[in-house]
N, C-alpha and C positions, 0 to 999 in steps of 0.2 A: 504494500500500500504506500503510495507516494502522493504528496500534495504540492501544488503550485510548482510544477516542474518547468524548467526552461524548454523551449520548443525542440531543441535537438534531442531531448530525451523522450519526446512524444512521437518522433518519427518512427517509421517501421524499421525494426531491426532485422537482421538476416533470418529468414524463415517466417517472419510475421506477416500476416495478410489481413487486410481490412475486409470483413465479411458484410457488415451492415453499418449504415450511417443514418441516424435518426435525428432530425431537427425538432425544435420545440419540445425539449425535455428539461424538466426542472429538477435541480438537486434540492429536494424538499427539506432534507435534514439540515444541511449546512448553508444553503443559499436559497432559502425560500423566497419566492417572488422574482427570482433571477432566471430568465430564459437561457437555455444553453443547447448544446449539441452532444449527443452520446454516440461514440464510436465503438463498435463491437468488432474486435479482432479475434484471431484464433488463440491469442495468449492473454488478453486482458480487456478490461473495459476502460474507456477514457471519456470523461466528461469535462467540458470546459464551457465557461460562461460566454455568451454572445457579446456581452458588453465589455468584458475584461478577460482576454484570453489567458492572462497570467493566473487567473483563478481556475484551477483544473484539478482533476483527480485521476490517478492511474491505479487501477485495481486489478491485480493479477488473479487468475482463476484458482491458483493453487491454495490461496488462503481463504477461499470462500467456504463457509460452513453450511449455509442454507440460503435458498432463494424462495420467497413467498410473495403472495398478493394479499394486501389488506387495504382498508380505507385509511386515507391520510388527509390532512387539511393543507391545501395549497392556496397561497395568496393569489395566484393567477387563475385558478380553476375552482376554488372552493373545496368542499369535501368530495373526494373522488377516489377511485381505485388507484393504488400505486404499487410499485415493486419494492419490496424490502430485501436487502442483502445483508446477512450477518457474516462478519469477517473475524477471523482469529489470527493474530500475529503475536506469537510468543505468549505472554501473559496478559495481553491487551485485546479487548474485543471492541470492534467498531460496528456501527450500524449505518447503512446508507439507504436512503429513500429516494427513488426516482419516479417522477410523475410525467406521463405523456400529456402534453397540454392540448393536443388536438385528438379528439376521439376517433376521427376517420383515418388516422395514420395507422401503420402496421402495429401489431400487438407487441408491446415492449417486453412483457414477461416471457412470452413464447420464444421470442428471438434470443434473448439472453440465456434462457434455460436450455435451448437446443444446443447452443455453442458450448455451454458449460458441461453438458452431458457428454458431448463429443470429446472435450478435453479430459474428462475423468476416465473415459474408456480408452485413452491412448497412452496410458502410463508406461507401457512397454517401450515406447519410443524415448522415454525420459529417465527411467529408473533402472538401476542395476538389479537384476533378479537372480537370486540364488535358489537352487533346488526347486525350480518352478516346473509347471507342466508345459515344457517347451516343444515336446514331440507329440505327434499324433499316433494313432494306433498302428500305422505302418512304419513307425520309427523314423519318420521324416519331420523336419522342422516345420512347425506351424508358422506360416508366413504371415506377416503383418500387411496391412494395406500399403500398396506401392513398394513393397519389399522385394528385392531380387537377390538370389543367391549367386555369388560369383565363384566361390571356391568351397569345396568340401574336402578337407585333408585328413586322411586316416593316419593312425600311428603317431599322434601328437600326445606327449606326456605333460600332464598337469603337475607342476612341482610344488603344489601347496602342501603336500604331505611329504614326510621324510623318504618314503619309498617311491613316491610318484604314482600317478594313475594314468593308464593308457586310455585314449579316447579319440574323438573326432572333433576337429576345429573347423568351424563354418564362418565364412566371411560374406556378409551381405552389404548392401548399400546404406544400411542404417545402424548395423550393430555387428558385434563379434560374439559368437556362441561356441562354447565347448561343452561336450557331455561325455561321460565315461562310456566305454564300450560295453562293459559288463552290466552296469547299473545306470540307465539313462536318466534317472531322477537325480543323480549326482551331476549337476550342471551349473552353468553360469551364463547369463546374457548381459553383455556390456554395450549399451547404446553409445554411438559415437558422441552423442551430446554430453556424456559423462566421462569420456576418455580425455585424459590429460596429456599422455605421451605414449609412444610405442617405439621401442629400441631394442637392440641386441646387447646383452650384458653377460658377463661370465658368472657362473654359479658352480656349486659343488658337483652339479651334474653335467658341467660343460656349458657351452654357449646356449643361451635361451632367449626367446622372445619375451620381453618384459613389458607388461601393460600396467600403467598407473592411472587410476581414476581420480577425478576431482574430489574435493571435500564433500560436495553435495552427493557424490556417488559412493561415499564410504571410505575414501582414501585407501583403496585397495592397491596392493602391489602384487601382481600375478605373473608367474613365470611358466612358460611353455617350451618344452624341448622338442626340436624338430630335426630329424636326420634325413639326409646329410646337410652340411653347412650351406650348400648352394640352394637347397630347398628352403632353408630357413631365411636366407637373404631374399629370395623371391617372395616369400610370405610377408616379410617386413615391408618390402617395397609396395606390395599390393595394399596392405593395411594403411600405410602412410598416404598413398595416392587417394584411396577412397575417403580417408579421414579429411584430407585437404578439400576434396570436392564437397564433402558434407558440410564443412565449415562455411564454404562460400554460398551454398544453397541448401540449408537444412531441410530435411523431411521430418515433420513433426507429427504427421498422421491425424491432425485435428480437422476433420471435415464434417460439419453438422449435416444430418440428413435433410433437415428442413428447418429454416429459421422463420417460416411463415411470413417472410417479408420479401426476399429477393433471391434469385438463383445466381446472381452475378457476384463473383468474388473479385474485388478490386485489389490490385497489387501495387497501385501507385502510392506515393507518400501519403501519410495520414492527413496532414494538414498543410498543404502548400501555402495557404494564405498566412499561416503562422511563420513558416520558414522564411518568408520574404521579409519579415520584421525581426529576424533574429539579431540584427545589429543593435536593436533597442533593448536587448536583454539586460535586466538588472542583476546585480551581484548578490542580492539578498533574497531570502525566502521567508515566508511567514512562518515563524516558529510555532505559532499556536493554531495553525490552520486546521489541525485535526481535532481540536478540543470539542467541537460541536458534534463530532461523530462517535463519541464514546457510547457504547451500547448501554451502559448504566447511567447515561445522562450526565457524566462527569463526576458522579459520586464514587468515592472509594468503597470497595467491598470489604477491604480489610487493611489494617496498618502494615506498612512495610518494615523490614528490619532496620534498626537504628545503627548508623555507622558514623565514624568520626571523619569530618571533612577538613582536610589540611588547609584549603583556601580560606574557609570561613573561621577555622579554629573553633568549630562548634560541632556538637553531635546533631545529626539530622536523619530523617528517614531516607533509606536508600531510594534513589531516583528510579522511576520505571525504565524499562528497557528502551533504548533509542532516544532518551531525553538527557541532555547535558545541563550542567549548572548554568552555563552561559545563556542557554535558551530561556531560562526562567527570568532573566533580567532584561530580555528584549521587549520592545514595544512595537507593535505592528504599525507601519506608516498609515496615515489617514488617506493619502492619495498616492498616485504613481510618482509625481514630481516632488512632493514634499515628504520629508522624512523627519521624524522627531528623534532627537538624540537624547539619550539618558545617560547620565554618569553613574557608572556602577560603583556601589559602595564597596570600598576596599577595607579589609580588616586592619585594625591598627597593629603596629609592631608590638611584640610582647614587652619590650623595654618601655614603650610609651604608656602601655596599659599599667604596668607596674608603677611608673612614676605618678600617674593620676591617682591610683589607689592609695599611695603613700601620702 
């Protein structure tokens, strides 16, 4: 979840596609009475105000807990049906309410729900899978949508155990798969999206293909022995080539069956009208932009642990995740051109405090 992002962070990233664009959508929870536009991509929701494009929300599908429909009070449309989205990020819950201001326009809830459902059903493209049901009844790899097998190499040793396990290594255009020959449930699927590097390194079993995953993929370091050496080098070259192609044009497998709005998938930049004004980008962000979206209305459900703060020389509650002490001293500017400056109170030096007390 991100608030008030600069335009460059709202543009399509590699693999991201704009699926639907809905005008006249109100952010009823945080910007009630402000007309805006909602962009539905295959990775996130983006809402921005029509009057001030700096006021925006970027909401990734991975943190969405639920999507529901309930009545809400809109300043522009009165009491009407709206879409409620509950989000969980760490220990903080946010609630977003979006209202379609024109009843004749496509159904907002159906469009977002269809894309989110497609995202949830495509986890194999994004997550490292251990001991999963990767093979069908014919002992063949269950192919994902748009997946193509390039190489099936038998006689590849998995070096995760001291004695090693003999199996089959499969290279596709979206992932790397290995499964044991004797027990096919002993397997691993590594999407290119979670692959950090692939190289040849020496091990106690000799030269091996070493695959390292990203922190989001578990920080795994996996070794595979392939004989002879020429075969190992060919495998590494193929993996690196397909990995490079994937990074340039990722296949994420997120294709909603029906958004109830449009069958056209737009691959152009999300907001060209914003990108033209990128030179006007401010260096600040509203530090309290998220306060209106707390699911508990901004009320604390419980007290945080008390810690000693060296800057203030005081004991204080531990700050919530993602919030710094500096942000608590900031004041949001009243307009784009005018900024109010506030002088931060600095703790007195210990010597000065001791002098005053004496």
